[in-house]
C-alpha positions as CSV (number, residue, x, y, z in Angstrom):
1,X,59.0,111.0,158.1
2,X,55.7,112.4,157.5
3,X,53.3,111.2,154.6
4,X,53.7,114.6,152.9
5,X,57.8,114.4,153.0
6,X,57.2,110.8,151.7
7,X,55.4,111.8,148.9
8,X,57.6,114.5,148.1
9,X,60.5,112.1,147.9
10,X,58.7,109.8,145.9
11,X,57.7,112.3,143.3
12,X,61.2,113.7,143.2
13,X,62.6,110.3,142.4
14,X,59.8,109.7,139.9
15,X,60.9,113.0,138.2
16,X,64.5,112.2,138.0
17,X,63.7,108.9,136.6
18,X,61.5,110.5,134.0
19,X,64.3,113.1,133.2
20,X,67.0,110.3,132.9
21,X,64.9,108.3,130.7
22,X,64.0,111.2,128.3
23,X,67.8,111.6,128.3
24,X,68.4,108.2,127.1
25,X,65.5,108.2,124.6
26,X,67.0,111.6,123.2
27,X,70.5,110.2,122.7
28,X,71.2,109.5,119.0
29,X,71.7,105.9,118.0
30,X,74.8,104.6,116.4
31,X,72.8,104.5,113.1
32,X,71.7,108.1,113.5
33,X,75.3,109.2,114.2
34,X,76.7,107.4,111.0
35,X,73.8,109.0,109.1
36,X,74.6,112.6,110.5
37,X,78.4,111.9,109.5
38,X,77.7,111.1,106.0
39,X,78.4,114.4,104.6
40,X,81.9,114.6,106.4
41,X,82.6,111.0,105.1
42,X,81.8,112.2,101.5
43,X,84.2,115.1,101.7
44,X,87.1,112.8,102.6
45,X,86.4,109.7,100.3
46,X,88.2,109.3,97.1
47,X,86.0,110.2,94.1
48,X,85.3,106.6,93.2
49,X,83.8,105.8,96.5
50,X,80.3,106.7,97.9
51,X,79.4,107.8,101.4
52,X,76.1,105.9,101.3
53,X,77.9,102.7,100.6
54,X,80.3,103.3,103.5
55,X,77.2,104.0,105.8
56,X,75.7,100.6,104.7
57,X,78.8,98.9,105.3
58,X,79.1,100.3,108.9
59,X,75.6,99.3,109.9
60,X,76.3,95.8,108.6
61,X,79.4,95.6,110.8
62,X,77.4,96.6,113.8
63,X,74.6,94.3,113.1
64,X,76.9,91.4,112.6
65,X,79.1,91.9,115.4
66,X,77.6,92.4,118.7
67,X,80.9,93.4,120.5
68,X,81.2,96.1,117.8
69,X,77.9,97.4,118.5
70,X,78.7,97.8,122.1
71,X,81.7,99.9,121.4
72,X,81.6,103.5,122.2
73,X,80.1,105.7,119.4
74,X,83.0,108.0,119.4
75,X,85.4,105.3,118.8
76,X,83.6,103.6,116.2
77,X,83.0,106.8,114.2
78,X,86.7,107.6,114.4
79,X,87.7,104.2,113.0
80,X,85.1,104.7,110.2
81,X,86.5,108.2,109.4
82,X,90.1,106.8,109.3
83,X,89.1,104.1,106.9
84,X,87.2,106.7,104.7
85,X,90.1,109.0,104.7
86,X,92.5,106.2,103.6
87,X,89.9,105.0,100.9
88,X,89.2,101.6,102.4
89,X,85.9,99.9,103.0
90,X,86.3,98.2,106.4
91,X,85.9,94.4,106.6
92,X,85.6,94.3,102.7
93,X,86.8,91.3,100.6
94,X,89.9,93.1,99.6
95,X,91.2,92.7,103.4
96,X,92.6,96.2,103.4
97,X,91.3,97.5,106.6
98,X,89.0,96.5,109.6
99,X,87.3,98.0,112.6
100,X,88.0,95.6,115.5
101,X,86.2,95.8,119.0
102,X,88.8,95.6,122.0
103,X,87.6,96.3,125.5
104,X,84.7,98.4,124.7
105,X,86.4,100.5,122.0
106,X,86.5,100.1,118.4
107,X,90.0,100.4,116.7
108,X,91.3,100.8,113.2
109,X,93.2,97.8,112.0
110,X,95.4,97.9,108.7
111,X,95.3,94.8,106.6
112,X,98.6,93.8,104.9
113,X,96.8,94.3,101.4
114,X,96.0,97.8,102.6
115,X,99.7,98.4,103.2
116,X,100.4,97.2,99.8
117,X,97.7,99.4,98.2
118,X,99.0,102.5,100.0
119,X,102.7,101.7,99.2
120,X,101.8,102.1,95.4
121,X,100.7,105.7,96.0
122,X,104.5,106.7,96.4
123,X,106.0,107.9,93.0
124,X,109.0,105.6,93.6
125,X,106.9,102.4,93.9
126,X,107.1,99.9,91.1
127,X,106.2,96.6,92.6
128,X,105.5,94.9,96.0
129,X,104.8,91.3,96.8
130,X,104.6,89.4,99.9
131,X,104.8,85.6,99.9
132,X,105.0,82.5,102.3
133,X,107.5,79.8,102.0
134,X,106.5,76.2,102.8
135,X,108.4,73.2,103.9
136,X,108.5,71.6,100.5
137,X,109.6,74.8,98.6
138,X,113.1,75.3,97.3
139,X,114.4,78.3,99.2
140,X,117.6,80.1,99.5
141,X,118.3,83.1,101.7
142,X,121.4,85.0,102.1
143,X,122.2,88.3,103.8
144,X,125.6,90.4,104.0
145,X,127.6,91.9,100.9
146,X,125.9,89.5,98.4
147,X,122.1,89.2,99.3
148,X,120.3,86.4,97.9
149,X,116.8,85.3,97.9
150,X,115.4,82.5,95.6
151,X,112.2,80.8,96.1
152,X,110.6,78.1,93.9
153,X,107.3,76.9,95.2
154,X,106.6,73.1,95.4
155,X,104.0,72.3,92.6
156,X,103.2,68.6,93.3
157,X,100.8,68.3,96.3
158,X,100.6,70.0,99.7
159,X,103.5,72.2,100.4
160,X,103.7,71.5,104.1
161,X,103.8,74.1,107.0
162,X,105.2,77.8,106.7
163,X,108.8,78.1,107.3
164,X,109.4,81.5,106.2
165,X,107.7,84.8,105.0
166,X,109.2,87.6,102.9
167,X,108.6,90.7,101.0
168,X,110.0,92.0,97.8
169,X,110.0,95.8,96.7
170,X,111.2,97.0,93.2
171,X,111.6,101.1,93.1
172,X,111.0,103.1,90.0
173,X,114.7,103.7,89.8
174,X,115.4,100.0,89.4
175,X,116.4,99.3,93.0
176,X,115.3,96.0,94.9
177,X,115.2,95.2,98.4
178,X,113.7,92.3,100.5
179,X,112.9,91.4,104.0
180,X,112.7,87.8,105.4
181,X,111.2,86.7,108.7
182,X,111.2,83.2,110.3
183,X,108.3,81.8,112.4
184,X,110.4,82.3,115.6
185,X,110.7,86.1,114.8
186,X,107.1,86.3,114.0
187,X,106.1,84.6,117.2
188,X,108.3,87.1,119.0
189,X,106.5,90.0,117.5
190,X,103.1,88.6,118.1
191,X,103.9,87.9,121.8
192,X,105.0,91.5,122.1
193,X,102.1,93.1,120.4
194,X,99.1,94.8,122.0
195,X,96.8,91.9,121.2
196,X,98.7,88.7,120.7
197,X,95.7,86.7,121.0
198,X,93.3,88.6,118.7
199,X,90.9,87.0,116.4
200,X,93.1,88.2,113.5
201,X,96.0,86.2,114.8
202,X,94.0,83.1,115.6
203,X,92.0,83.1,112.2
204,X,94.4,84.7,109.7
205,X,97.7,83.9,111.2
206,X,99.7,84.0,107.6
207,X,97.9,87.3,106.9
208,X,99.2,88.8,110.1
209,X,102.6,87.3,109.6
210,X,102.8,88.9,106.2
211,X,101.9,92.2,107.9
212,X,104.5,91.8,110.4
213,X,107.1,91.5,107.6
214,X,105.8,94.3,105.6
215,X,105.9,96.8,108.6
216,X,109.6,95.7,109.3
217,X,110.4,96.2,105.6
218,X,108.8,99.6,105.3
219,X,111.3,100.9,107.7
220,X,113.8,100.9,104.8
221,X,111.4,101.8,102.0
222,X,109.7,105.1,100.8
223,X,106.4,105.6,102.2
224,X,103.5,107.7,100.9
225,X,101.9,110.2,103.2
226,X,98.8,107.9,103.3
227,X,100.8,104.8,104.3
228,X,102.5,106.7,107.0
229,X,99.3,107.9,108.4
230,X,97.8,104.4,108.1
231,X,100.6,102.9,109.9
232,X,100.5,105.6,112.7
233,X,96.8,104.8,113.2
234,X,97.0,101.1,113.0
235,X,95.5,99.2,116.1
236,X,94.8,102.6,117.7
237,X,91.4,104.0,119.1
238,X,90.3,107.5,117.6
239,X,87.7,109.8,119.0
240,X,88.0,112.8,117.1
241,X,86.1,112.6,114.0
242,X,87.3,115.9,112.3
243,X,88.8,115.2,109.0
244,X,91.9,117.1,109.6
245,X,92.6,115.2,112.9
246,X,94.3,112.4,111.2
247,X,97.4,114.6,110.6
248,X,97.6,115.9,114.2
249,X,99.8,114.1,116.6
250,X,97.4,111.8,118.3
251,X,96.1,113.0,121.7
252,X,92.9,111.2,120.9
253,X,94.7,107.9,120.0
254,X,95.5,104.8,122.2
255,X,99.2,104.7,121.4
256,X,100.5,101.2,119.9
257,X,103.2,99.4,121.9
258,X,106.8,99.9,120.7
259,X,106.8,96.8,118.7
260,X,103.5,95.8,116.9
261,X,102.6,93.2,114.6
């Protein structure tokens, strides 16, 4: 190759590199994308919540979790929009919702406290509680024609290991219903979930067990529209940040497995 041709090739490679570098520099950062999305967030938030605060929370999550910072921008913004539309601050002490990194994507994860919060939005909801039963507690559980649930927590010292989890719901018409699950059932559900060894299961096993009980209990309970949406989006990846996309059958969602925790 002549010197002239070699120089031309070198100049072309240099120009391509400069164009690529310029393209990378012009791509907005995650922080810039969050800032740009604040007007959309403000439109979908409940009146008592603030878009600036949600943006600050989102940036804090990214700073604290390198894996979350490395997720695709589209999936993080989608999860943030889902939290906003449901009225949750992701990762807050209320433990209602989270944004979790998984395989380079940010997924929305509903906490059991979030499920309880959304249950109360239904006009028939009167009360709902979820409890853990321990070895030294007094516990009676019967199913069939005469259902029975009695739980008296042990009050003197450590209560031992968990032996059951249950939820009890009371409706505005006076009806009551409960759901009990035992550790072997919880383990079966965990093993069949999409992420059985996730940080949530490793670090907050009891919370995830309670969520599993609630998810099963809700099959027999009236659900608010918000609760139905939240459960449909739980542990999924959303890449469409348009506000009305939360009501659309999810082409943009990573479908959950048939049985989830």
